[in-house]
N, C-alpha and C positions, 0 to 999 in steps of 0.2 A: 242398399235396399233395391229389390227388383223393381223395374219400371212396369207399370200397368200397361199391357200391350195396346189398349185402345186410346191411351192418353195422347200420343202424337196425332192420331186422326182427329180426335176431338179438338185439339189445339188448332189444327189447320182449318177445320170447319168453323170454329169460333172466329178465327182471323178473317175468313172469307165473309162471314156474316157481318162482322164489324165494318169491313171495307164497303160492302154493299149499302149498309145503312148510312155510313158517313157520306158516300158519294151521292146517294139519293136524297139526302137531307135538303139540299138546295132546290131540287126539282119539286119536292113535296111542298116546300115553302112557297113556290111560285104557282102552285096549283096545276102542275103538268099531269098529263095522263099517266106517265111513268114516274112514280114517286118512290117513297121509301121501300114499300114491299116489292115493287118490281125490280129495283136495283138489288135488293137483298136476294131475291130469287135468282137473278142473273148471276150474281157472284157465287151462290151456292151451286148453280148448275155447272159453272166452270170448275169449281172445286171438286164436285163429285166426279166429273169426267176425268179430271187429272188423277184422282184417287184410283179410278178403275183402270187407267192405262192411257197410253198415248193415243190410240185410236178413238177411245171414248172421249178424250179431251178435245180432239178435232171435231167429233160429232157434237159435243156440247156447244162449241163455238158456232157450228153450223145451225143448231137449233136456236141459238140466240139470234142469229141472222134472220131466221124465219119469223121469230117474234118481232123483230124490228120492222120487217116488211109489213106484217099485220098491223103494227102500231101506226105506221105511216099511211097505210090504206084507210085506217079509221080516221085519222086526222084530216086526210084529203077529202073524205066524204063529208065531214063536218065543216068544210071550207076553212080550216085552220092552217092549211099549208103543210109542208113536210117538216118533220122534227129532226133536222139534220144534226143539230147540236146534241140533242138527247140521244139520238142513235149512236153517234160517235162515243158519247159517254158510256152507253150501255156496252158497246164492244170493249172498251178499255176496262170496264168493271168485270166483264166476263174473263178477259185475259188475266186481270189481277187475281180473280178467284181461282183460275187454273194454276197460276204461279203459287198461290197459297196452298193449293192442294198438293203441289209437288214438293212442298217443304220450305219454300222461300218465305222470308218475312219482310226484309227491308224493301225489296223492289216492289212488291204489291202494295205495301203501305205508302211508298212514295207516289205510286201511280194514283192511288185513291186521293191523296192530299192534293196532287196537281190537278186531278179531274175536278174535285170540288172547288178548287181555287179558280180554275178557268170558267166554271159555271157561275160562280158567285160574282166574278169580276167582268161579266159580260158588258154591262153598260159603260164602266170606265174605260175598258179596252176599246169598245166601239167608238166612244167619243174621242179617245186619244188618236185612234187610227184615222178618223175623219179629219182631225185637226192637223195631221202631218202635211208639211209642205214637200214639194218635189226635192228641195235641197236636203231636207232632213231625211227623207227616204233614201236618197242616194248616199248620204253620209253613213247611214246604218248598214247599207249593203257593202259599201267600201270598207268599213271597219271589219265586217265579217270576212271579206276577202283577204284583207291583210292578216287577220288572225288565223284563219283556217285554211287558206290556200297558199299564201306567200310564205308564212313562217315555217311550215313543215318542210318546204323544199330547200330552205337555206342550210348551208353546211354548218354542222355543230363544231364548236371549238374554234381555235385560231386558224386563219386561212393564210397566214404569212409566217415565214421562218423566224421573224423577230418577235412573234407573239404579241402583236399590237392590235390586230383586227379580229374581233369575234362578231360576225355579222348576225348570227342568230340571237346572241345575247342583246345586241344593240336593237334589233327589231322587236324583241320582247319588251324592251323599255318603251319603245314607241307605242306598242299596243297597250301597254299598261297605262301610260300617261293619257293616251287618246281615250281609253276606256273610262278612266276617271272623269275626264272632261265631258264625255258623252253622257254618262250617268247623271252628272250634275246638271247638264243642259236639260235632260229629260225631267229632272225634279223641278227645275225652274219653270218648265213648260206646263207640268201637271198642276203644280200648286201656285204658280205665279209668284210675283214678288210681294209678299205680305208686308214687307217693310224694307227699308234700305239696309238694315242690319242683316236680315235674313238673306237678302239678295247678295250682300257683300260677302257673307260667309261662303255661300255656294259659288259665287263668282271667283272668290279667292282660290277655291279648289280647282276651278277650270283654268284661270289665268289671273294671277294676282296683279300683274302689271296693268292689264286692261281694266281690271276692276278699280284699282287705285286711281288710274287716270280718269275714268268716268266719274268717280266720286268727286274728284277735284274739279272737273268741268261743271258738274251740277252746283257745287258750292260757288264757283265763280259766276255762273249765269244767274244765281239767285241773289247776287250782291252781298254774300255773307250771311244770308238768313238761314242757311242750312248748315251752319258750322257744326252743330252737335250731331246732325244727321250724317254729314260726311265723315266726321271723326269716328262715329260708331261703325260705319261701313268699312272705312279703311282699316281700322283696328281689327275688325272681325275678318276681313280679307287677309290680313297679315297672320292672324292666329290660324286661319285655315291653311295658309301656305306652309306654316311651320308643322302643323298636323300632317299635311300631305307628305312632307319630307320624312317625317318620322314613320309614316306608314310605308313609304318606299323602302326605307331601311329595314323595316320589319319583314317585308316581303322578299327582299333581295339578299340581305345579309343581317340576320337578327343579332349576330355577335357584335356588329358595328353599332347597332342601336343600343345594345347593353352598355357599350363603352361611352356612349354620348347621352345616356338616359337622363342624367342629372341636368345637363344643359337644356335638353328639350322640355323637361318638366318645369324648370325655372322659367323658360321663355313662355311656355303656354300659360303657366300660372300668373306671370306678370301681365301678360296681355289681357287675360280675363279679369284679373283684379283691378287693373287700371280702367278697364272699360266699365266695370260695375261702379267704381268710384265716380266716373264721369256721368253715368246715368243718374246717380243719386243727386247730382248737382242741379240747381235750379235751371229751368228752361230746357232740360234735356228730354222731356217727355215726348216731344214730337219725333224723336229718333226711332220710336217703336212703330208709330202709326203712319208715317209718311210713305206713300207709295213710291215704288221705283222699278224701273226696267233697265236691265243692262243690255248693251248692244252686242249680244252674242249672236251675230247674224247666222253663223254656220256652226253646227255642233262639231263638225270634223271635215277636214279637207286633205287631199293628198299632198298639196303644197306644204301645209303646216307640218304634216307628218314627216315629209322628207327633210324639211328644214330642221326639225327637232332631231331626227336621226343623224343628220350630218353634224349638227352641233354636238350631239352626244359622242360621236366618233372622234371629233376633233378634241374634245375635252378628255376623252379616254386616252388617246394617243399622247396628248400633251402631258397628262398626268403621269403616264408611264415613263416617258422620256425625262421629265423633270425629276421624278423619283430616282431613276437610274443614274442621272448625271449630277444632280444637285442634292439628292437625298430628301429628307422630310421638308426642309425649308422650300425647296423648289415645288414640291407638291402643294404646299400650303399657299404659295403664290398663285399657282394655277387655280386652286379652289376659290381664292378671293376674286380673281378675274372672272371665273365662271359664274360666281354669284352675282356679278354685275349684269350678266346676260340672262341666265336662267338658273335659278337655284335648284329646281327639280332635276335638270340635266346633270348638274355638277354632283348632286347628292347621289343620283343613280349611278353615275360613273365611278364615284368613290366606292360605292357598295360592291359593284361588280369587280373592280380591281382588287378589293379585299377578298372577295369570293374566289378569285383566280390565283390568289397568293402573290400578286404583284406588290402589294403593300400590306403592312400589318393592319389588323382590325382597329387598333388604337389610332394609327395614323389616319385611316379612313374616317374614324369617328371625329377626330379633330378637324379634318378637312371638311366634313359634312357640316359641322357646326359653324366653321368660318364662312362657308358658302351661304348658309342660312342667315347668319348675322349680316353679311354684306347685302343680301337681297332684302332684308328688313330695313336697313338704313337707306337703301335706294328709294324706298317709298317716300321718304321725306323729301328727297331731291325731286321726284316726279311731282309731288304736290306743290312744292314751292315754285316750280317752273310754270305751273298752270294757274294756280289761284293767287289772288292778291290778298287773301285773308290771312293777315299775320297771326291772328289768334289761333286759327286752325293749324298753321305751320308750327307755331310755338308749342301747342299741345302735342302735336304729332312728334315733334323733335324730342320732347321729354319722354313720350311713351315709347317710341322706337329706340331711343337711346337707352332707356331702362331695360327694354327687352334684350337688346344687343349686349349690354354690359353684363346682365345676369347670365346670358348664354355663354359668353366668354369666361365668366367667373366659374360657371358650372363645369365647363370642359377642363379648365385649368385645375380645379380642385379634384375632379375625378381622375384626371391624368396623373396628378401628383400622388394621389392615394394608390393608384395602380402601380406606379413605380416603387413606392415604399413597400407595398405588399410583396412585389416581386423580389425585392432585395432580401427580405426575410423569408 
């Protein structure tokens, strides 16, 4: 069927109108001088200029600038101050309208959504920025430098003839882990510790060892009165660390996650099921409402980043050498030893080795599960060394042992099924 010649033009105008109305909705709600109609007109001005040609598009943006000057003069005369935020939003809306007039759809829509979000989140962003400490601000800047300055200049691929060192891949893992930790630190700061269980989960994503140690200290200092609280926090921290390892595999080597999916599903399911069963027991109600604060003093530091990167490189080299000299058993031994120190580093190392073809995907899957299982069992050792609460230690030993056993059972069953399928 022939296309109506005016249909594309009407579609562009309609998109520009929708963008203007959406971006101006928040300003209208707050009773600003520039509201729905002003934003809609600005978007249509940009769209019309783009439809007429490049010169008219530039002229339309300039006319919007004149409108912004007049708006600020009016607000200054009424002693309301300059409308800098509204002015910036109007300029973005005009540019989005011009993009819509040129035939773009995704980019102007994203601009409109981001503009509306920044306008609506003014108060939370303002309160969050005022609450930042110097350490947190330096951490954010440092993380940005590592991600956008250092990472691009590192050489891609192996830098040695033995194909052991991939600096860019190692640095990517450092950024990934640091980013996860920083995001969860921000969540803890924004929403606070609503309860030890919530704090334990987010803390487990940042650093499960630190979280488990803190939970055990709290239980010891309370004389055993927070047994249920500490159990909930440690169990959720463990579940979070298992989930984090699964996410790392999904991001770095999805085929490895597929090969270990049954083990991770069983471990996560066991942790959640045992936690729910514990919550339903008498005297466990305080685990939800008890306040808690985890001692995550710094969201990110260059020292921790370098230590993690060095540990990752050591594990990666050890895994390659063990695989080449001793085969699969050697790699599994390295995975178990790595799980004692850092499960996340070991899992990330296994994923990248599989991605580079140094080991098979199934070998990496088994090694990842072994590292995760060992890191789960280590939590019992940490708790037993700190607290004198035999009840907490006994319950955790049962829970962590069940999670570890199901993880090993899952990887054995899945590995066996894969071998049987490959034979036929």
